[in-house]
Backbone as JSON Lines, residues from 0, in Angstrom:
{"i":0,"aa":"M","n":[31.02,20.75,37.59],"ca":[31.73,20.03,38.64],"c":[33.07,19.55,38.1]}
{"i":1,"aa":"A","n":[34.13,19.79,38.82],"ca":[35.48,19.4,38.38],"c":[35.67,17.9,38.46]}
{"i":2,"aa":"D","n":[36.45,17.37,37.51],"ca":[36.8,15.95,37.56],"c":[37.63,15.68,38.8]}
{"i":3,"aa":"R","n":[37.42,14.53,39.41],"ca":[38.19,14.15,40.59],"c":[39.43,13.36,40.23]}
{"i":4,"aa":"N","n":[39.45,12.79,39.04],"ca":[40.57,11.95,38.64],"c":[41.25,12.55,37.41]}
{"i":5,"aa":"P","n":[42.57,12.39,37.31],"ca":[43.26,12.91,36.13],"c":[42.93,12.09,34.89]}
{"i":6,"aa":"L","n":[43.0,12.74,33.73],"ca":[42.79,12.07,32.45],"c":[44.15,11.73,31.86]}
{"i":7,"aa":"P","n":[44.4,10.46,31.51],"ca":[45.7,10.08,30.95],"c":[45.93,10.68,29.56]}
{"i":8,"aa":"T","n":[47.16,11.11,29.3],"ca":[47.57,11.58,27.98],"c":[48.95,11.02,27.71]}
{"i":9,"aa":"A","n":[49.45,11.19,26.49],"ca":[50.8,10.73,26.15],"c":[51.48,11.77,25.28]}
{"i":10,"aa":"D","n":[52.76,11.96,25.48],"ca":[53.59,12.85,24.67],"c":[54.85,12.1,24.29]}
{"i":11,"aa":"V","n":[55.54,12.58,23.29],"ca":[56.8,11.96,22.89],"c":[57.77,13.05,22.46]}
{"i":12,"aa":"L","n":[59.02,12.94,22.87],"ca":[60.09,13.81,22.4],"c":[60.82,13.03,21.32]}
{"i":13,"aa":"I","n":[60.88,13.55,20.12],"ca":[61.39,12.82,18.97],"c":[62.81,13.27,18.64]}
{"i":14,"aa":"E","n":[63.71,12.31,18.56],"ca":[65.07,12.58,18.09],"c":[65.16,12.09,16.66]}
{"i":15,"aa":"V","n":[65.41,13.0,15.73],"ca":[65.47,12.62,14.32],"c":[66.81,11.94,14.05]}
{"i":16,"aa":"G","n":[66.76,10.75,13.43],"ca":[67.99,10.08,13.07],"c":[67.97,8.59,13.15]}
{"i":17,"aa":"E","n":[67.54,7.96,14.2],"ca":[67.63,6.53,14.39],"c":[66.29,5.9,14.68]}
{"i":18,"aa":"T","n":[66.5,4.84,15.2],"ca":[65.37,4.03,15.56],"c":[64.44,4.75,16.5]}
{"i":19,"aa":"A","n":[57.41,0.22,21.11],"ca":[56.83,1.49,20.78],"c":[55.62,1.43,21.6]}
{"i":20,"aa":"E","n":[55.22,2.32,22.73],"ca":[53.89,2.33,23.26],"c":[52.99,2.88,22.17]}
{"i":21,"aa":"T","n":[51.97,2.14,21.83],"ca":[51.13,2.43,20.68],"c":[50.57,3.85,20.67]}
{"i":22,"aa":"A","n":[50.09,4.36,21.76],"ca":[49.48,5.69,21.79],"c":[50.5,6.77,21.46]}
{"i":23,"aa":"A","n":[51.69,6.68,22.01],"ca":[52.71,7.69,21.76],"c":[53.17,7.65,20.31]}
{"i":24,"aa":"V","n":[53.34,6.45,19.78],"ca":[53.77,6.31,18.38],"c":[52.69,6.85,17.45]}
{"i":25,"aa":"R","n":[51.42,6.53,17.72],"ca":[50.31,7.02,16.91],"c":[50.23,8.55,16.99]}
{"i":26,"aa":"E","n":[50.35,9.11,18.21],"ca":[50.31,10.56,18.39],"c":[51.41,11.25,17.61]}
{"i":27,"aa":"A","n":[52.6,10.71,17.67],"ca":[53.72,11.29,16.92],"c":[53.44,11.28,15.42]}
{"i":28,"aa":"L","n":[52.92,10.16,14.92],"ca":[52.61,10.06,13.49],"c":[51.53,11.07,13.1]}
{"i":29,"aa":"E","n":[50.47,11.19,13.93],"ca":[49.38,12.11,13.63],"c":[49.85,13.56,13.65]}
{"i":30,"aa":"E","n":[50.73,13.92,14.59],"ca":[51.11,15.31,14.76],"c":[52.32,15.73,13.93]}
{"i":31,"aa":"T","n":[53.16,14.79,13.53],"ca":[54.39,15.15,12.81],"c":[54.59,14.41,11.5]}
{"i":32,"aa":"G","n":[53.82,13.36,11.25],"ca":[54.01,12.55,10.06],"c":[55.22,11.63,10.15]}
{"i":33,"aa":"L","n":[55.87,11.57,11.32],"ca":[57.06,10.73,11.49],"c":[56.7,9.4,12.16]}
{"i":34,"aa":"R","n":[57.28,8.32,11.65],"ca":[57.14,7.0,12.28],"c":[58.25,6.89,13.31]}
{"i":35,"aa":"V","n":[57.85,6.84,14.57],"ca":[58.78,6.92,15.68],"c":[58.99,5.54,16.31]}
{"i":36,"aa":"T","n":[60.24,5.26,16.67],"ca":[60.57,4.11,17.49],"c":[60.95,4.64,18.86]}
{"i":37,"aa":"L","n":[60.22,4.22,19.88],"ca":[60.49,4.7,21.23],"c":[61.76,4.06,21.76]}
{"i":38,"aa":"T","n":[62.59,4.87,22.41],"ca":[63.85,4.37,22.93],"c":[63.89,4.34,24.45]}
{"i":39,"aa":"S","n":[63.09,5.18,25.11],"ca":[63.06,5.15,26.57],"c":[61.86,5.94,27.09]}
{"i":40,"aa":"L","n":[61.55,5.7,28.34],"ca":[60.53,6.46,29.05],"c":[61.24,7.59,29.78]}
{"i":41,"aa":"L","n":[60.82,8.84,29.54],"ca":[61.4,9.96,30.26],"c":[60.76,10.09,31.63]}
{"i":42,"aa":"G","n":[59.45,10.09,31.69],"ca":[58.77,10.23,32.99],"c":[57.27,10.36,32.82]}
{"i":43,"aa":"V","n":[56.59,10.43,33.96],"ca":[55.14,10.59,34.0],"c":[54.86,11.9,34.72]}
{"i":44,"aa":"Y","n":[54.08,12.76,34.1],"ca":[53.8,14.1,34.61],"c":[52.32,14.21,34.94]}
{"i":45,"aa":"S","n":[52.01,14.58,36.19],"ca":[50.6,14.61,36.61],"c":[50.27,15.79,37.51]}
{"i":46,"aa":"D","n":[51.01,16.87,37.43],"ca":[50.7,18.06,38.22],"c":[49.28,18.51,37.89]}
{"i":47,"aa":"P","n":[48.4,18.64,38.9],"ca":[47.02,19.06,38.62],"c":[46.93,20.4,37.89]}
{"i":48,"aa":"A","n":[47.95,21.24,37.98],"ca":[47.93,22.54,37.34],"c":[48.5,22.51,35.91]}
{"i":49,"aa":"R","n":[48.9,21.34,35.41],"ca":[49.55,21.29,34.1],"c":[48.61,21.67,32.96]}
{"i":50,"aa":"D","n":[47.31,21.49,33.12],"ca":[46.33,21.83,32.09],"c":[45.11,22.43,32.8]}
{"i":51,"aa":"S","n":[44.8,23.68,32.51],"ca":[43.7,24.37,33.21],"c":[42.34,23.78,32.87]}
{"i":52,"aa":"R","n":[42.22,23.01,31.8],"ca":[40.93,22.43,31.41],"c":[40.54,21.25,32.29]}
{"i":53,"aa":"H","n":[41.51,20.42,32.69],"ca":[41.27,19.27,33.55],"c":[42.61,18.66,33.96]}
{"i":54,"aa":"H","n":[42.55,17.86,34.99],"ca":[43.75,17.2,35.5],"c":[44.12,16.05,34.56]}
{"i":55,"aa":"T","n":[45.34,16.05,34.07],"ca":[45.78,15.0,33.14],"c":[47.05,14.34,33.67]}
{"i":56,"aa":"I","n":[47.29,13.15,33.19],"ca":[48.55,12.44,33.42],"c":[49.17,12.24,32.04]}
{"i":57,"aa":"S","n":[50.41,12.7,31.86],"ca":[51.08,12.52,30.57],"c":[52.3,11.63,30.75]}
{"i":58,"aa":"T","n":[52.32,10.54,30.01],"ca":[53.47,9.65,29.99],"c":[54.34,10.09,28.82]}
{"i":59,"aa":"V","n":[55.58,10.49,29.1],"ca":[56.45,11.09,28.09],"c":[57.56,10.12,27.72]}
{"i":60,"aa":"Y","n":[57.68,9.84,26.45],"ca":[58.69,8.94,25.91],"c":[59.71,9.73,25.11]}
{"i":61,"aa":"V","n":[60.87,9.16,24.92],"ca":[61.86,9.65,23.98],"c":[61.87,8.65,22.84]}
{"i":62,"aa":"G","n":[61.91,9.14,21.62],"ca":[61.91,8.26,20.46],"c":[62.78,8.81,19.36]}
{"i":63,"aa":"R","n":[62.99,7.98,18.36],"ca":[63.83,8.38,17.22],"c":[63.01,8.18,15.95]}
{"i":64,"aa":"A","n":[63.33,9.01,14.94],"ca":[62.63,8.93,13.66],"c":[63.55,9.42,12.55]}
{"i":65,"aa":"E","n":[63.21,9.07,11.34],"ca":[63.93,9.53,10.15],"c":[63.03,10.53,9.43]}
{"i":66,"aa":"G","n":[63.63,11.54,8.8],"ca":[62.87,12.46,7.97],"c":[62.64,13.79,8.62]}
{"i":67,"aa":"A","n":[61.8,14.58,7.97],"ca":[61.46,15.92,8.44],"c":[60.01,15.93,8.91]}
{"i":68,"aa":"P","n":[59.74,16.55,10.06],"ca":[58.37,16.58,10.58],"c":[57.48,17.53,9.77]}
{"i":69,"aa":"L","n":[56.2,17.18,9.68],"ca":[55.19,18.01,9.04],"c":[54.02,18.15,10.01]}
{"i":70,"aa":"G","n":[53.46,19.35,10.16],"ca":[52.31,19.55,11.05],"c":[51.12,18.75,10.58]}
{"i":71,"aa":"G","n":[50.31,18.3,11.52],"ca":[49.11,17.54,11.22],"c":[48.27,17.41,12.47]}
{"i":72,"aa":"D","n":[47.06,16.88,12.37],"ca":[46.16,16.67,13.5],"c":[45.99,18.0,14.23]}
{"i":73,"aa":"D","n":[46.35,18.08,15.51],"ca":[46.19,19.33,16.24],"c":[47.49,20.16,16.29]}
{"i":74,"aa":"A","n":[48.5,19.76,15.53],"ca":[49.74,20.53,15.43],"c":[49.78,21.21,14.06]}
{"i":75,"aa":"A","n":[49.52,22.52,14.04],"ca":[49.49,23.25,12.77],"c":[50.85,23.25,12.1]}
{"i":76,"aa":"E","n":[51.92,23.21,12.91],"ca":[53.27,23.25,12.38],"c":[54.14,22.33,13.23]}
{"i":77,"aa":"A","n":[55.09,21.68,12.6],"ca":[56.05,20.84,13.33],"c":[57.44,21.21,12.86]}
{"i":78,"aa":"R","n":[58.32,21.57,13.8],"ca":[59.69,21.94,13.47],"c":[60.63,21.31,14.48]}
{"i":79,"aa":"L","n":[61.91,21.27,14.14],"ca":[62.94,20.77,15.05],"c":[63.51,21.93,15.85]}
{"i":80,"aa":"F","n":[63.74,21.7,17.15],"ca":[64.32,22.72,18.02],"c":[65.41,22.1,18.86]}
{"i":81,"aa":"G","n":[66.4,22.9,19.19],"ca":[67.42,22.52,20.15],"c":[67.16,23.24,21.46]}
{"i":82,"aa":"E","n":[67.96,22.93,22.46],"ca":[67.77,23.52,23.78],"c":[67.87,25.05,23.74]}
{"i":83,"aa":"A","n":[68.73,25.58,22.9],"ca":[68.97,27.02,22.86],"c":[67.96,27.79,22.03]}
{"i":84,"aa":"D","n":[67.11,27.11,21.26],"ca":[66.2,27.85,20.39],"c":[64.74,27.41,20.52]}
{"i":85,"aa":"L","n":[64.34,27.05,21.74],"ca":[62.95,26.65,21.96],"c":[62.01,27.83,21.79]}
{"i":86,"aa":"P","n":[60.82,27.6,21.26],"ca":[59.86,28.69,21.14],"c":[59.34,29.09,22.53]}
{"i":87,"aa":"S","n":[58.77,30.28,22.6],"ca":[58.21,30.76,23.86],"c":[56.96,31.56,23.53]}
{"i":88,"aa":"P","n":[55.9,31.39,24.27],"ca":[55.78,30.51,25.43],"c":[55.5,29.07,25.0]}
{"i":89,"aa":"L","n":[55.73,28.13,25.9],"ca":[55.38,26.73,25.69],"c":[54.09,26.43,26.44]}
{"i":90,"aa":"A","n":[53.27,25.55,25.9],"ca":[52.0,25.2,26.54],"c":[52.22,24.28,27.73]}
{"i":91,"aa":"F","n":[51.27,24.34,28.65],"ca":[51.19,23.44,29.79],"c":[52.51,23.42,30.56]}
{"i":92,"aa":"D","n":[53.0,22.23,30.88],"ca":[54.28,22.08,31.6],"c":[55.38,21.6,30.65]}
{"i":93,"aa":"H","n":[55.24,21.92,29.38],"ca":[56.21,21.43,28.4],"c":[57.61,22.01,28.63]}
{"i":94,"aa":"G","n":[57.71,23.19,29.23],"ca":[59.02,23.74,29.57],"c":[59.74,22.85,30.57]}
{"i":95,"aa":"K","n":[59.02,22.36,31.6],"ca":[59.6,21.45,32.58],"c":[59.97,20.13,31.94]}
{"i":96,"aa":"I","n":[59.1,19.6,31.1],"ca":[59.37,18.33,30.43],"c":[60.63,18.45,29.57]}
{"i":97,"aa":"L","n":[60.76,19.54,28.82],"ca":[61.94,19.71,27.98],"c":[63.2,19.92,28.81]}
{"i":98,"aa":"A","n":[63.1,20.64,29.93],"ca":[64.27,20.8,30.82],"c":[64.69,19.43,31.34]}
{"i":99,"aa":"D","n":[63.72,18.6,31.74],"ca":[64.03,17.25,32.2],"c":[64.67,16.43,31.1]}
{"i":100,"aa":"Y","n":[64.18,16.58,29.87],"ca":[64.73,15.85,28.73],"c":[66.19,16.24,28.47]}
{"i":101,"aa":"F","n":[66.46,17.54,28.44],"ca":[67.84,17.97,28.16],"c":[68.78,17.53,29.27]}
{"i":102,"aa":"L","n":[68.33,17.52,30.52],"ca":[69.15,17.02,31.62],"c":[69.39,15.52,31.44]}
{"i":103,"aa":"F","n":[68.35,14.78,31.06],"ca":[68.48,13.35,30.8],"c":[69.49,13.07,29.69]}
{"i":104,"aa":"K","n":[69.43,13.87,28.62],"ca":[70.38,13.68,27.52],"c":[71.82,13.93,27.95]}
{"i":105,"aa":"K","n":[72.02,14.9,28.85],"ca":[73.37,15.24,29.3],"c":[73.9,14.28,30.35]}
{"i":106,"aa":"T","n":[73.04,13.79,31.24],"ca":[73.5,13.03,32.41],"c":[73.05,11.57,32.43]}
{"i":107,"aa":"G","n":[72.01,11.24,31.66],"ca":[71.44,9.89,31.71],"c":[70.49,9.71,32.88]}
{"i":108,"aa":"R","n":[70.29,10.74,33.69],"ca":[69.38,10.65,34.84],"c":[67.97,11.09,34.45]}
{"i":109,"aa":"R","n":[67.0,10.27,34.84],"ca":[65.6,10.61,34.61],"c":[65.12,11.5,35.76]}
{"i":110,"aa":"P","n":[64.07,12.3,35.51],"ca":[63.55,13.14,36.59],"c":[62.97,12.28,37.71]}
{"i":111,"aa":"L","n":[62.97,12.85,38.9],"ca":[62.4,12.13,40.05],"c":[60.91,12.25,40.07]}
């Protein structure tokens, strides 16, 4: 039987260089080894089709960190990417999240 309610999750987009919702900061540390300071909320993503396993809600933050990322936890590898060199394919709705992030960086506008 399918879940009727979405399961909350958290993601963080990390900007290496500068300067915290606890779950996002912990997730970033577990997956990249970086201590992140959150700088803003990008948005909340809850499309029922974002994860075929179950309906989730992901609260996405932008944060800053110092150092180089290292894979850990459920991330076998962690690397830095720019808008022009993103890997493909991306899991779930991460392509939309990253497009929203790059638009936010250019315009200061958050997604609707």
